[in-house]
All heavy atoms as a GROMACS GRO file, in nm:
protein
  657
    1MET      N    1  14.007  23.166  22.980
    1MET     CA    2  13.983  23.298  22.928
    1MET      C    3  14.111  23.380  22.935
    1MET      O    4  14.178  23.378  23.036
    1MET     CB    5  13.873  23.362  23.010
    1MET     CG    6  13.836  23.503  22.955
    1MET     SD    7  13.707  23.581  23.053
    1MET     CE    8  13.569  23.527  22.955
    2SER      N    9  14.154  23.441  22.827
    2SER     CA   10  14.272  23.516  22.823
    2SER      C   11  14.259  23.656  22.882
    2SER      O   12  14.153  23.715  22.875
    2SER     CB   13  14.330  23.526  22.683
    2SER     OG   14  14.245  23.603  22.603
    3GLU      N   15  14.364  23.703  22.935
    3GLU     CA   16  14.365  23.836  23.001
    3GLU      C   17  14.410  23.936  22.901
    3GLU      O   18  14.511  23.918  22.828
    3GLU     CB   19  14.461  23.827  23.114
    3GLU     CG   20  14.473  23.950  23.202
    3GLU     CD   21  14.570  23.925  23.318
    3GLU    OE1   22  14.573  23.812  23.376
    3GLU    OE2   23  14.647  24.018  23.345
    4THR      N   24  14.339  24.050  22.888
    4THR     CA   25  14.382  24.150  22.790
    4THR      C   26  14.466  24.259  22.868
    4THR      O   27  14.436  24.289  22.982
    4THR     CB   28  14.266  24.212  22.715
    4THR    OG1   29  14.182  24.272  22.817
    4THR    CG2   30  14.193  24.115  22.638
    5CYS      N   31  14.559  24.312  22.793
    5CYS     CA   32  14.647  24.420  22.853
    5CYS      C   33  14.603  24.551  22.796
    5CYS      O   34  14.549  24.558  22.686
    5CYS     CB   35  14.790  24.395  22.816
    5CYS     SG   36  14.859  24.246  22.892
    6PRO      N   37  14.630  24.657  22.870
    6PRO     CA   38  14.599  24.788  22.814
    6PRO      C   39  14.684  24.815  22.693
    6PRO      O   40  14.792  24.760  22.672
    6PRO     CB   41  14.633  24.886  22.929
    6PRO     CG   42  14.724  24.809  23.018
    6PRO     CD   43  14.688  24.663  22.999
    7VAL      N   44  14.632  24.901  22.603
    7VAL     CA   45  14.707  24.935  22.481
    7VAL      C   46  14.827  25.022  22.526
    7VAL      O   47  14.812  25.114  22.601
    7VAL     CB   48  14.616  25.012  22.384
    7VAL    CG1   49  14.701  25.056  22.264
    7VAL    CG2   50  14.500  24.926  22.339
    8SER      N   51  14.942  24.985  22.479
    8SER     CA   52  15.066  25.057  22.504
    8SER      C   53  15.131  25.087  22.372
    8SER      O   54  15.114  25.018  22.271
    8SER     CB   55  15.161  24.971  22.585
    8SER     OG   56  15.104  24.928  22.706
    9TYR      N   57  15.219  25.190  22.372
    9TYR     CA   58  15.287  25.235  22.253
    9TYR      C   59  15.432  25.257  22.282
    9TYR      O   60  15.474  25.301  22.389
    9TYR     CB   61  15.229  25.364  22.199
    9TYR     CG   62  15.082  25.347  22.155
    9TYR    CD1   63  14.985  25.375  22.250
    9TYR    CD2   64  15.045  25.310  22.032
    9TYR    CE1   65  14.848  25.354  22.212
    9TYR    CE2   66  14.917  25.292  21.992
    9TYR     CZ   67  14.820  25.316  22.088
    9TYR     OH   68  14.685  25.297  22.053
   10PHE      N   69  15.516  25.223  22.181
   10PHE     CA   70  15.657  25.255  22.187
   10PHE      C   71  15.675  25.405  22.167
   10PHE      O   72  15.579  25.474  22.123
   10PHE     CB   73  15.737  25.181  22.080
   10PHE     CG   74  15.753  25.034  22.099
   10PHE    CD1   75  15.687  24.941  22.021
   10PHE    CD2   76  15.829  24.986  22.203
   10PHE    CE1   77  15.701  24.807  22.042
   10PHE    CE2   78  15.852  24.852  22.226
   10PHE     CZ   79  15.781  24.761  22.144
   11ALA      N   80  15.790  25.458  22.202
   11ALA     CA   81  15.819  25.603  22.186
   11ALA      C   82  15.791  25.649  22.041
   11ALA      O   83  15.755  25.765  22.023
   11ALA     CB   84  15.959  25.631  22.231
   12ASP      N   85  15.813  25.564  21.939
   12ASP     CA   86  15.796  25.607  21.806
   12ASP      C   87  15.649  25.600  21.758
   12ASP      O   88  15.617  25.626  21.645
   12ASP     CB   89  15.881  25.527  21.710
   12ASP     CG   90  15.851  25.381  21.705
   12ASP    OD1   91  15.754  25.335  21.770
   12ASP    OD2   92  15.926  25.305  21.642
   13GLY      N   93  15.558  25.563  21.848
   13GLY     CA   94  15.417  25.555  21.812
   13GLY      C   95  15.363  25.424  21.775
   13GLY      O   96  15.240  25.408  21.762
   14ARG      N   97  15.448  25.325  21.753
   14ARG     CA   98  15.402  25.192  21.718
   14ARG      C   99  15.333  25.126  21.845
   14ARG      O  100  15.380  25.140  21.951
   14ARG     CB  101  15.517  25.103  21.676
   14ARG     CG  102  15.588  25.134  21.553
   14ARG     CD  103  15.705  25.039  21.524
   14ARG     NE  104  15.808  25.062  21.625
   14ARG     CZ  105  15.863  24.956  21.688
   14ARG    NH1  106  15.831  24.830  21.666
   14ARG    NH2  107  15.954  24.982  21.782
   15PRO      N  108  15.224  25.050  21.816
   15PRO     CA  109  15.165  24.979  21.932
   15PRO      C  110  15.251  24.867  21.978
   15PRO      O  111  15.324  24.806  21.895
   15PRO     CB  112  15.031  24.924  21.875
   15PRO     CG  113  15.044  24.942  21.727
   15PRO     CD  114  15.146  25.043  21.693
   16VAL      N  115  15.253  24.841  22.106
   16VAL     CA  116  15.334  24.734  22.157
   16VAL      C  117  15.255  24.598  22.136
   16VAL      O  118  15.139  24.590  22.175
   16VAL     CB  119  15.360  24.754  22.312
   16VAL    CG1  120  15.428  24.633  22.372
   16VAL    CG2  121  15.440  24.881  22.333
   17PRO      N  122  15.316  24.504  22.072
   17PRO     CA  123  15.249  24.374  22.055
   17PRO      C  124  15.233  24.299  22.187
   17PRO      O  125  15.298  24.331  22.287
   17PRO     CB  126  15.338  24.300  21.956
   17PRO     CG  127  15.479  24.363  21.977
   17PRO     CD  128  15.455  24.503  22.016
   18GLU      N  129  15.149  24.199  22.180
   18GLU     CA  130  15.124  24.113  22.300
   18GLU      C  131  15.248  24.022  22.328
   18GLU      O  132  15.266  23.978  22.440
   18GLU     CB  133  15.003  24.029  22.282
   18GLU     CG  134  14.872  24.110  22.275
   18GLU     CD  135  14.848  24.195  22.402
   18GLU    OE1  136  14.867  24.139  22.516
   18GLU    OE2  137  14.812  24.312  22.389
   19LEU      N  138  15.325  23.993  22.220
   19LEU     CA  139  15.446  23.910  22.234
   19LEU      C  140  15.563  23.988  22.177
   19LEU      O  141  15.561  24.019  22.060
   19LEU     CB  142  15.425  23.778  22.164
   19LEU     CG  143  15.528  23.664  22.191
   19LEU    CD1  144  15.532  23.629  22.341
   19LEU    CD2  145  15.503  23.547  22.099
   20LEU      N  146  15.664  24.016  22.257
   20LEU     CA  147  15.771  24.102  22.216
   20LEU      C  148  15.902  24.023  22.199
   20LEU      O  149  15.931  23.929  22.274
   20LEU     CB  150  15.797  24.210  22.323
   20LEU     CG  151  15.694  24.320  22.335
   20LEU    CD1  152  15.580  24.271  22.425
   20LEU    CD2  153  15.752  24.442  22.398
   21THR      N  154  15.985  24.071  22.107
   21THR     CA  155  16.124  24.017  22.090
   21THR      C  156  16.207  24.074  22.205
   21THR      O  157  16.163  24.162  22.277
   21THR     CB  158  16.181  24.064  21.958
   21THR    OG1  159  16.196  24.203  21.962
   21THR    CG2  160  16.096  24.017  21.838
   22GLU      N  161  16.329  24.024  22.215
   22GLU     CA  162  16.421  24.079  22.317
   22GLU      C  163  16.448  24.224  22.292
   22GLU      O  164  16.444  24.305  22.388
   22GLU     CB  165  16.550  24.002  22.324
   22GLU     CG  166  16.527  23.862  22.386
   22GLU     CD  167  16.656  23.801  22.447
   22GLU    OE1  168  16.765  23.867  22.451
   22GLU    OE2  169  16.645  23.691  22.494
   23GLN      N  170  16.470  24.266  22.170
   23GLN     CA  171  16.500  24.407  22.138
   23GLN      C  172  16.372  24.496  22.172
   23GLN      O  173  16.385  24.602  22.230
   23GLN     CB  174  16.536  24.429  21.992
   23GLN     CG  175  16.582  24.566  21.962
   23GLN     CD  176  16.698  24.615  22.047
   23GLN    OE1  177  16.795  24.536  22.074
   23GLN    NE2  178  16.693  24.735  22.101
   24GLU      N  179  16.256  24.446  22.142
   24GLU     CA  180  16.136  24.521  22.175
   24GLU      C  181  16.114  24.529  22.324
   24GLU      O  182  16.072  24.631  22.377
   24GLU     CB  183  16.008  24.454  22.111
   24GLU     CG  184  16.003  24.474  21.960
   24GLU     CD  185  15.896  24.387  21.898
   24GLU    OE1  186  15.860  24.275  21.954
   24GLU    OE2  187  15.845  24.425  21.792
   25THR      N  188  16.156  24.419  22.397
   25THR     CA  189  16.146  24.423  22.539
   25THR      C  190  16.241  24.524  22.602
   25THR      O  191  16.203  24.599  22.695
   25THR     CB  192  16.175  24.283  22.601
   25THR    OG1  193  16.082  24.190  22.548
   25THR    CG2  194  16.176  24.282  22.750
   26ILE      N  195  16.360  24.531  22.548
   26ILE     CA  196  16.457  24.634  22.588
   26ILE      C  197  16.404  24.775  22.567
   26ILE      O  198  16.412  24.865  22.653
   26ILE     CB  199  16.593  24.615  22.516
   26ILE    CG1  200  16.663  24.486  22.572
   26ILE    CG2  201  16.687  24.739  22.523
   26ILE    CD1  202  16.776  24.438  22.493
   27GLN      N  203  16.332  24.796  22.453
   27GLN     CA  204  16.276  24.928  22.424
   27GLN      C  205  16.158  24.952  22.520
   27GLN      O  206  16.145  25.066  22.574
   27GLN     CB  207  16.226  24.933  22.283
   27GLN     CG  208  16.336  24.933  22.181
   27GLN     CD  209  16.287  24.911  22.034
   27GLN    OE1  210  16.176  24.869  22.009
   27GLN    NE2  211  16.372  24.952  21.941
   28PHE      N  212  16.076  24.850  22.539
   28PHE     CA  213  15.957  24.863  22.632
   28PHE      C  214  16.003  24.908  22.772
   28PHE      O  215  15.940  24.993  22.835
   28PHE     CB  216  15.876  24.736  22.630
   28PHE     CG  217  15.753  24.742  22.710
   28PHE    CD1  218  15.634  24.791  22.660
   28PHE    CD2  219  15.748  24.696  22.843
   28PHE    CE1  220  15.519  24.798  22.731
   28PHE    CE2  221  15.632  24.702  22.917
   28PHE     CZ  222  15.521  24.747  22.860
   29LEU      N  223  16.109  24.843  22.822
   29LEU     CA  224  16.161  24.872  22.954
   29LEU      C  225  16.246  24.995  22.953
   29LEU      O  226  16.290  25.033  23.057
   29LEU     CB  227  16.236  24.752  23.008
   29LEU     CG  228  16.151  24.623  23.030
   29LEU    CD1  229  16.240  24.506  23.077
   29LEU    CD2  230  16.037  24.652  23.135
   30ARG      N  231  16.276  25.052  22.839
   30ARG     CA  232  16.354  25.170  22.818
   30ARG      C  233  16.501  25.150  22.868
   30ARG      O  234  16.568  25.244  22.905
   30ARG     CB  235  16.292  25.291  22.886
   30ARG     CG  236  16.153  25.316  22.824
   30ARG     CD  237  16.090  25.440  22.882
   30ARG     NE  238  16.160  25.557  22.837
   30ARG     CZ  239  16.125  25.634  22.732
   30ARG    NH1  240  16.025  25.601  22.660
   30ARG    NH2  241  16.192  25.745  22.707
   31LEU      N  242  16.546  25.029  22.856
   31LEU     CA  243  16.687  25.000  22.899
   31LEU      C  244  16.782  25.050  22.798
   31LEU      O  245  16.898  25.077  22.823
   31LEU     CB  246  16.704  24.843  22.908
   31LEU     CG  247  16.624  24.774  23.019
   31LEU    CD1  248  16.645  24.625  23.005
   31LEU    CD2  249  16.664  24.824  23.153
   32ASP      N  250  16.738  25.080  22.673
   32ASP     CA  251  16.822  25.131  22.566
   32ASP      C  252  16.835  25.285  22.574
   32ASP      O  253  16.920  25.343  22.509
   32ASP     CB  254  16.766  25.088  22.432
   32ASP     CG  255  16.624  25.141  22.405
   32ASP    OD1  256  16.548  25.165  22.500
   32ASP    OD2  257  16.593  25.165  22.289
   33ILE      N  258  16.756  25.348  22.652
   33ILE     CA  259  16.763  25.496  22.656
   33ILE      C  260  16.828  25.547  22.780
   33ILE      O  261  16.931  25.617  22.771
   33ILE     CB  262  16.618  25.555  22.651
   33ILE    CG1  263  16.549  25.524  22.517
   33ILE    CG2  264  16.616  25.701  22.682
   33ILE    CD1  265  16.407  25.556  22.509
   34ASP      N  266  16.785  25.508  22.896
   34ASP     CA  267  16.845  25.563  23.018
   34ASP      C  268  16.888  25.452  23.116
   34ASP      O  269  16.892  25.467  23.234
   34ASP     CB  270  16.750  25.659  23.088
   34ASP     CG  271  16.614  25.597  23.112
   34ASP    OD1  272  16.592  25.482  23.082
   34ASP    OD2  273  16.526  25.669  23.166
   35GLY      N  274  16.913  25.332  23.053
   35GLY     CA  275  16.948  25.217  23.132
   35GLY      C  276  17.092  25.186  23.138
   35GLY      O  277  17.180  25.276  23.125
   36PRO      N  278  17.126  25.064  23.162
   36PRO     CA  279  17.263  25.018  23.179
   36PRO      C  280  17.341  25.025  23.051
   36PRO      O  281  17.286  25.039  22.945
   36PRO     CB  282  17.244  24.878  23.228
   36PRO     CG  283  17.116  24.831  23.167
   36PRO     CD  284  17.030  24.958  23.166
   37LYS      N  285  17.474  25.002  23.063
   37LYS     CA  286  17.557  24.993  22.949
   37LYS      C  287  17.526  24.881  22.858
   37LYS      O  288  17.546  24.886  22.736
   37LYS     CB  289  17.707  24.989  22.992
   37LYS     CG  290  17.759  25.112  23.050
   37LYS     CD  291  17.906  25.104  23.087
   37LYS     CE  292  17.951  25.232  23.160
   37LYS     NZ  293  18.090  25.221  23.197
   38SER      N  294  17.482  24.771  22.912
   38SER     CA  295  17.447  24.649  22.835
   38SER      C  296  17.304  24.606  22.863
   38SER      O  297  17.281  24.529  22.954
   38SER     CB  298  17.542  24.537  22.870
   38SER     OG  299  17.503  24.419  22.798
   39PRO      N  300  17.212  24.661  22.788
   39PRO     CA  301  17.067  24.619  22.808
   39PRO      C  302  17.045  24.470  22.800
   39PRO      O  303  16.965  24.415  22.869
   39PRO     CB  304  16.988  24.697  22.704
   39PRO     CG  305  17.084  24.809  22.662
   39PRO     CD  306  17.224  24.759  22.680
   40GLN      N  307  17.116  24.405  22.704
   40GLN     CA  308  17.096  24.259  22.689
   40GLN      C  309  17.143  24.187  22.814
   40GLN      O  310  17.078  24.088  22.856
   40GLN     CB  311  17.180  24.208  22.567
   40GLN     CG  312  17.127  24.256  22.434
   40GLN     CD  313  17.172  24.398  22.397
   40GLN    OE1  314  17.255  24.462  22.464
   40GLN    NE2  315  17.114  24.450  22.289
   41ALA      N  316  17.255  24.231  22.876
   41ALA     CA  317  17.301  24.165  22.997
   41ALA      C  318  17.204  24.189  23.112
   41ALA      O  319  17.178  24.104  23.197
   41ALA     CB  320  17.440  24.217  23.033
   42THR      N  321  17.137  24.308  23.116
   42THR     CA  322  17.046  24.335  23.221
   42THR      C  323  16.921  24.247  23.206
   42THR      O  324  16.873  24.193  23.303
   42THR     CB  325  17.008  24.484  23.220
   42THR    OG1  326  17.125  24.565  23.240
   42THR    CG2  327  16.902  24.520  23.325
   43LEU      N  328  16.875  24.230  23.085
   43LEU     CA  329  16.759  24.147  23.059
   43LEU      C  330  16.793  23.998  23.099
   43LEU      O  331  16.709  23.935  23.164
   43LEU     CB  332  16.728  24.153  22.904
   43LEU     CG  333  16.586  24.108  22.867
   43LEU    CD1  334  16.481  24.188  22.940
   43LEU    CD2  335  16.571  24.122  22.716
   44LYS      N  336  16.912  23.957  23.069
   44LYS     CA  337  16.957  23.821  23.113
   44LYS      C  338  16.964  23.810  23.261
   44LYS      O  339  16.922  23.709  23.317
   44LYS     CB  340  17.096  23.792  23.048
   44LYS     CG  341  17.143  23.652  23.081
   44LYS     CD  342  17.278  23.620  23.016
   44LYS     CE  343  17.330  23.485  23.046
   44LYS     NZ  344  17.315  23.424  23.173
   45TYR      N  345  17.012  23.916  23.330
   45TYR     CA  346  17.013  23.918  23.474
   45TYR      C  347  16.870  23.900  23.531
   45TYR      O  348  16.853  23.816  23.622
   45TYR     CB  349  17.075  24.050  23.523
   45TYR     CG  350  17.060  24.069  23.672
   45TYR    CD1  351  17.152  24.009  23.757
   45TYR    CD2  352  16.959  24.150  23.723
   45TYR    CE1  353  17.136  24.032  23.900
   45TYR    CE2  354  16.949  24.166  23.859
   45TYR     CZ  355  17.035  24.109  23.941
   45TYR     OH  356  17.022  24.127  24.080
   46TYR      N  357  16.773  23.971  23.482
   46TYR     CA  358  16.634  23.963  23.526
   46TYR      C  359  16.585  23.820  23.503
   46TYR      O  360  16.516  23.765  23.589
   46TYR     CB  361  16.545  24.064  23.455
   46TYR     CG  362  16.568  24.206  23.490
   46TYR    CD1  363  16.551  24.306  23.394
   46TYR    CD2  364  16.607  24.246  23.620
   46TYR    CE1  365  16.571  24.437  23.424
   46TYR    CE2  366  16.631  24.378  23.647
   46TYR     CZ  367  16.611  24.475  23.552
   46TYR     OH  368  16.630  24.604  23.580
   47ARG      N  369  16.616  23.756  23.386
   47ARG     CA  370  16.580  23.617  23.363
   47ARG      C  371  16.641  23.525  23.458
   47ARG      O  372  16.578  23.438  23.521
   47ARG     CB  373  16.620  23.577  23.220
   47ARG     CG  374  16.524  23.628  23.115
   47ARG     CD  375  16.552  23.553  22.979
   47ARG     NE  376  16.694  23.536  22.946
   47ARG     CZ  377  16.759  23.623  22.869
   47ARG    NH1  378  16.701  23.725  22.809
   47ARG    NH2  379  16.889  23.599  22.836
   48ASP      N  380  16.775  23.534  23.475
   48ASP     CA  381  16.853  23.443  23.558
   48ASP      C  382  16.806  23.453  23.706
   48ASP      O  383  16.808  23.353  23.774
   48ASP     CB  384  16.999  23.471  23.553
   48ASP     CG  385  17.056  23.434  23.416
   48ASP    OD1  386  16.992  23.369  23.337
   48ASP    OD2  387  17.177  23.478  23.388
   49LYS      N  388  16.763  23.565  23.751
   49LYS     CA  389  16.720  23.589  23.887
   49LYS      C  390  16.572  23.541  23.909
   49LYS      O  391  16.522  23.541  24.017
   49LYS     CB  392  16.736  23.732  23.934
   49LYS     CG  393  16.876  23.773  23.954
   49LYS     CD  394  16.933  23.705  24.072
   49LYS     CE  395  17.074  23.759  24.101
   49LYS     NZ  396  17.131  23.690  24.216
   50GLY      N  397  16.508  23.506  23.795
   50GLY     CA  398  16.368  23.468  23.802
   50GLY      C  399  16.271  23.584  23.819
   50GLY      O  400  16.156  23.563  23.848
   51LEU      N  401  16.314  23.701  23.790
   51LEU     CA  402  16.235  23.821  23.802
   51LEU      C  403  16.147  23.844  23.680
   51LEU      O  404  16.040  23.906  23.687
   51LEU     CB  405  16.323  23.941  23.828
   51LEU     CG  406  16.405  23.942  23.958
   51LEU    CD1  407  16.498  24.060  23.956
   51LEU    CD2  408  16.314  23.938  24.077
   52LEU      N  409  16.195  23.791  23.569
   52LEU     CA  410  16.124  23.814  23.438
   52LEU      C  411  16.125  23.679  23.365
   52LEU      O  412  16.239  23.626  23.335
   52LEU     CB  413  16.195  23.922  23.353
   52LEU     CG  414  16.128  23.962  23.226
   52LEU    CD1  415  15.988  24.012  23.251
   52LEU    CD2  416  16.213  24.076  23.160
   53LYS      N  417  16.008  23.630  23.332
   53LYS     CA  418  16.001  23.494  23.273
   53LYS      C  419  15.973  23.509  23.122
   53LYS      O  420  15.870  23.563  23.078
   53LYS     CB  421  15.884  23.418  23.338
   53LYS     CG  422  15.876  23.275  23.292
   53LYS     CD  423  15.768  23.199  23.371
   53LYS     CE  424  15.770  23.061  23.326
   53LYS     NZ  425  15.669  22.982  23.402
   54PRO      N  426  16.063  23.456  23.040
   54PRO     CA  427  16.041  23.461  22.894
   54PRO      C  428  15.952  23.344  22.849
   54PRO      O  429  15.930  23.250  22.921
   54PRO     CB  430  16.186  23.445  22.838
   54PRO     CG  431  16.256  23.357  22.938
   54PRO     CD  432  16.193  23.400  23.078
   55THR      N  433  15.907  23.360  22.732
   55THR     CA  434  15.824  23.256  22.663
   55THR      C  435  15.916  23.205  22.546
   55THR      O  436  15.942  23.282  22.454
   55THR     CB  437  15.694  23.312  22.608
   55THR    OG1  438  15.620  23.366  22.717
   55THR    CG2  439  15.615  23.204  22.535
   56PRO      N  440  15.959  23.082  22.554
   56PRO     CA  441  16.043  23.028  22.446
   56PRO      C  442  15.958  23.001  22.322
   56PRO      O  443  15.854  22.934  22.330
   56PRO     CB  444  16.104  22.898  22.498
   56PRO     CG  445  16.010  22.864  22.613
   56PRO     CD  446  15.948  22.980  22.664
   57VAL      N  447  15.998  23.054  22.209
   57VAL     CA  448  15.932  23.031  22.081
   57VAL      C  449  16.045  22.991  21.986
   57VAL      O  450  16.133  23.071  21.947
   57VAL     CB  451  15.858  23.152  22.026
   57VAL    CG1  452  15.798  23.124  21.892
   57VAL    CG2  453  15.755  23.204  22.126
   58GLY      N  454  16.042  22.865  21.955
   58GLY     CA  455  16.158  22.806  21.877
   58GLY      C  456  16.282  22.820  21.959
   58GLY      O  457  16.284  22.784  22.077
   59LYS      N  458  16.386  22.880  21.908
   59LYS     CA  459  16.511  22.894  21.979
   59LYS      C  460  16.526  23.034  22.034
   59LYS      O  461  16.631  23.068  22.094
   59LYS     CB  462  16.631  22.870  21.884
   59LYS     CG  463  16.636  22.727  21.840
   59LYS     CD  464  16.757  22.701  21.744
   59LYS     CE  465  16.765  22.559  21.702
   59LYS     NZ  466  16.874  22.529  21.621
   60MET      N  467  16.422  23.113  22.029
   60MET     CA  468  16.429  23.252  22.071
   60MET      C  469  16.338  23.275  22.197
   60MET      O  470  16.237  23.207  22.212
   60MET     CB  471  16.382  23.348  21.966
   60MET     CG  472  16.458  23.328  21.828
   60MET     SD  473  16.633  23.359  21.842
   60MET     CE  474  16.637  23.532  21.877
   61ASN      N  475  16.384  23.368  22.284
   61ASN     CA  476  16.299  23.406  22.390
   61ASN      C  477  16.213  23.524  22.347
   61ASN      O  478  16.257  23.613  22.277
   61ASN     CB  479  16.381  23.459  22.511
   61ASN     CG  480  16.448  23.338  22.586
   61ASN    OD1  481  16.380  23.240  22.606
   61ASN    ND2  482  16.565  23.362  22.638
   62ARG      N  483  16.086  23.516  22.387
   62ARG     CA  484  15.991  23.624  22.361
   62ARG      C  485  15.934  23.665  22.498
   62ARG      O  486  15.947  23.584  22.594
   62ARG     CB  487  15.874  23.580  22.269
   62ARG     CG  488  15.923  23.545  22.131
   62ARG     CD  489  15.979  23.663  22.050
   62ARG     NE  490  15.999  23.629  21.911
   62ARG     CZ  491  16.123  23.628  21.860
   62ARG    NH1  492  16.225  23.655  21.936
   62ARG    NH2  493  16.138  23.600  21.731
   63TYR      N  494  15.872  23.779  22.506
   63TYR     CA  495  15.818  23.820  22.636
   63TYR      C  496  15.679  23.870  22.620
   63TYR      O  497  15.649  23.953  22.530
   63TYR     CB  498  15.906  23.937  22.688
   63TYR     CG  499  16.047  23.896  22.724
   63TYR    CD1  500  16.142  23.890  22.622
   63TYR    CD2  501  16.084  23.845  22.841
   63TYR    CE1  502  16.271  23.846  22.647
   63TYR    CE2  503  16.209  23.799  22.875
   63TYR     CZ  504  16.302  23.799  22.768
   63TYR     OH  505  16.428  23.754  22.793
   64GLN      N  506  15.586  23.814  22.693
   64GLN     CA  507  15.447  23.855  22.690
   64GLN      C  508  15.431  23.993  22.757
   64GLN      O  509  15.492  24.020  22.862
   64GLN     CB  510  15.360  23.755  22.759
   64GLN     CG  511  15.350  23.619  22.698
   64GLN     CD  512  15.253  23.530  22.770
   64GLN    OE1  513  15.151  23.572  22.822
   64GLN    NE2  514  15.289  23.406  22.774
   65LYS      N  515  15.356  24.080  22.693
   65LYS     CA  516  15.340  24.214  22.750
   65LYS      C  517  15.283  24.204  22.889
   65LYS      O  518  15.330  24.279  22.978
   65LYS     CB  519  15.245  24.295  22.660
   65LYS     CG  520  15.228  24.438  22.708
   65LYS     CD  521  15.170  24.528  22.610
   65LYS     CE  522  15.027  24.500  22.578
   65LYS     NZ  523  14.958  24.604  22.501
   66LYS      N  524  15.190  24.111  22.918
   66LYS     CA  525  15.137  24.099  23.053
   66LYS      C  526  15.245  24.060  23.155
   66LYS      O  527  15.241  24.106  23.267
   66LYS     CB  528  15.016  24.004  23.057
   66LYS     CG  529  15.054  23.864  23.032
   66LYS     CD  530  14.927  23.776  23.034
   66LYS     CE  531  14.961  23.633  23.006
   66LYS     NZ  532  14.845  23.546  23.003
   67GLU      N  533  15.343  23.984  23.111
   67GLU     CA  534  15.457  23.952  23.200
   67GLU      C  535  15.542  24.074  23.227
   67GLU      O  536  15.589  24.094  23.342
   67GLU     CB  537  15.542  23.837  23.138
   67GLU     CG  538  15.670  23.807  23.209
   67GLU     CD  539  15.655  23.754  23.351
   67GLU    OE1  540  15.545  23.718  23.393
   67GLU    OE2  541  15.760  23.744  23.419
   68LEU      N  542  15.565  24.158  23.128
   68LEU     CA  543  15.639  24.281  23.151
   68LEU      C  544  15.572  24.374  23.245
   68LEU      O  545  15.637  24.439  23.328
   68LEU     CB  546  15.670  24.349  23.016
   68LEU     CG  547  15.758  24.262  22.916
   68LEU    CD1  548  15.769  24.337  22.781
   68LEU    CD2  549  15.890  24.230  22.974
   69LEU      N  550  15.441  24.386  23.224
   69LEU     CA  551  15.360  24.469  23.321
   69LEU      C  552  15.365  24.418  23.458
   69LEU      O  553  15.372  24.491  23.556
   69LEU     CB  554  15.219  24.486  23.269
   69LEU     CG  555  15.205  24.556  23.131
   69LEU    CD1  556  15.062  24.554  23.080
   69LEU    CD2  557  15.250  24.705  23.144
   70ARG      N  558  15.356  24.289  23.473
   70ARG     CA  559  15.368  24.225  23.608
   70ARG      C  560  15.503  24.254  23.674
   70ARG      O  561  15.516  24.288  23.786
   70ARG     CB  562  15.348  24.071  23.597
   70ARG     CG  563  15.348  24.004  23.737
   70ARG     CD  564  15.401  23.856  23.728
   70ARG     NE  565  15.534  23.846  23.666
   70ARG     CZ  566  15.647  23.872  23.727
   70ARG    NH1  567  15.650  23.913  23.853
   70ARG    NH2  568  15.764  23.858  23.668
   71PHE      N  569  15.610  24.237  23.589
   71PHE     CA  570  15.746  24.266  23.634
   71PHE      C  571  15.760  24.410  23.681
   71PHE      O  572  15.809  24.435  23.786
   71PHE     CB  573  15.839  24.237  23.519
   71PHE     CG  574  15.979  24.284  23.532
   71PHE    CD1  575  16.065  24.224  23.621
   71PHE    CD2  576  16.030  24.391  23.462
   71PHE    CE1  577  16.199  24.263  23.639
   71PHE    CE2  578  16.161  24.437  23.475
   71PHE     CZ  579  16.241  24.370  23.568
   72LEU      N  580  15.708  24.504  23.606
   72LEU     CA  581  15.714  24.651  23.642
   72LEU      C  582  15.632  24.673  23.770
   72LEU      O  583  15.677  24.750  23.860
   72LEU     CB  584  15.668  24.739  23.533
   72LEU     CG  585  15.756  24.741  23.408
   72LEU    CD1  586  15.688  24.815  23.296
   72LEU    CD2  587  15.893  24.798  23.440
   73ASP      N  588  15.518  24.606  23.786
   73ASP     CA  589  15.438  24.624  23.904
   73ASP      C  590  15.518  24.574  24.028
   73ASP      O  591  15.519  24.633  24.135
   73ASP     CB  592  15.303  24.548  23.898
   73ASP     CG  593  15.202  24.619  23.810
   73ASP    OD1  594  15.221  24.747  23.786
   73ASP    OD2  595  15.108  24.558  23.768
   74ALA      N  596  15.580  24.459  24.008
   74ALA     CA  597  15.662  24.398  24.120
   74ALA      C  598  15.775  24.492  24.157
   74ALA      O  599  15.809  24.512  24.274
   74ALA     CB  600  15.712  24.263  24.083
   75LEU      N  601  15.846  24.549  24.059
   75LEU     CA  602  15.954  24.642  24.092
   75LEU      C  603  15.906  24.766  24.167
   75LEU      O  604  15.967  24.807  24.261
   75LEU     CB  605  16.025  24.686  23.962
   75LEU     CG  606  16.111  24.587  23.888
   75LEU    CD1  607  16.169  24.653  23.761
   75LEU    CD2  608  16.227  24.535  23.972
   76THR      N  609  15.789  24.812  24.132
   76THR     CA  610  15.731  24.929  24.193
   76THR      C  611  15.693  24.890  24.340
   76THR      O  612  15.721  24.970  24.429
   76THR     CB  613  15.610  24.980  24.112
   76THR    OG1  614  15.653  25.017  23.983
   76THR    CG2  615  15.545  25.098  24.179
   77ARG      N  616  15.625  24.778  24.354
   77ARG     CA  617  15.586  24.736  24.490
   77ARG      C  618  15.704  24.717  24.585
   77ARG      O  619  15.699  24.748  24.710
   77ARG     CB  620  15.506  24.607  24.485
   77ARG     CG  621  15.360  24.623  24.456
   77ARG     CD  622  15.281  24.498  24.480
   77ARG     NE  623  15.343  24.373  24.429
   77ARG     CZ  624  15.327  24.335  24.300
   77ARG    NH1  625  15.255  24.401  24.218
   77ARG    NH2  626  15.387  24.223  24.260
   78ASN      N  627  15.813  24.670  24.530
   78ASN     CA  628  15.932  24.636  24.615
   78ASN      C  629  16.026  24.757  24.627
   78ASN      O  630  16.130  24.751  24.695
   78ASN     CB  631  16.010  24.518  24.551
   78ASN     CG  632  15.925  24.393  24.559
   78ASN    OD1  633  15.849  24.376  24.654
   78ASN    ND2  634  15.943  24.303  24.461
   79ASN      N  635  15.991  24.873  24.567
   79ASN     CA  636  16.080  24.990  24.575
   79ASN      C  637  16.069  25.048  24.715
   79ASN      O  638  15.955  25.081  24.761
   79ASN     CB  639  16.027  25.092  24.474
   79ASN     CG  640  16.126  25.210  24.465
   79ASN    OD1  641  16.210  25.233  24.555
   79ASN    ND2  642  16.111  25.290  24.361
   80PRO      N  643  16.178  25.062  24.788
   80PRO     CA  644  16.169  25.114  24.928
   80PRO      C  645  16.145  25.262  24.937
   80PRO      O  646  16.119  25.311  25.049
   80PRO     CB  647  16.311  25.077  24.987
   80PRO     CG  648  16.398  25.080  24.863
   80PRO     CD  649  16.313  25.028  24.749
   81LEU      N  650  16.141  25.336  24.827
   81LEU     CA  651  16.116  25.477  24.839
   81LEU      C  652  15.971  25.510  24.860
   81LEU      O  653  15.883  25.453  24.821
   81LEU     CB  654  16.165  25.543  24.707
   81LEU     CG  655  16.321  25.527  24.676
   81LEU    CD1  656  16.348  25.589  24.543
   81LEU    CD2  657  16.395  25.587  24.789
   0.00000   0.00000   0.00000
C-alpha cells in the first residue's frame, strides 16, 4: 500500500508533484531563495552524505516528495536548538 503525502504547493501556487526534478527539489527546499551560493552543490552534498536519497529515472535523479519530507523531519529532529 502506498503512502500519501499532504498536499504541498510551490511559492507560485503550483502543487508539488509526488516525484520532483532536481530544480523542483531545490525550489521545494528553498535552496534557491535563502540558501547557499550553489543549490546544486548543496543537493549533491546531501546525496553524497546519504542524507537525501534520489530515485534514478533514466539518467536523471528525481526525488520523491515523501523522501523530502522525511529529510526535513530528520533535519528538524537533529537540530540542537
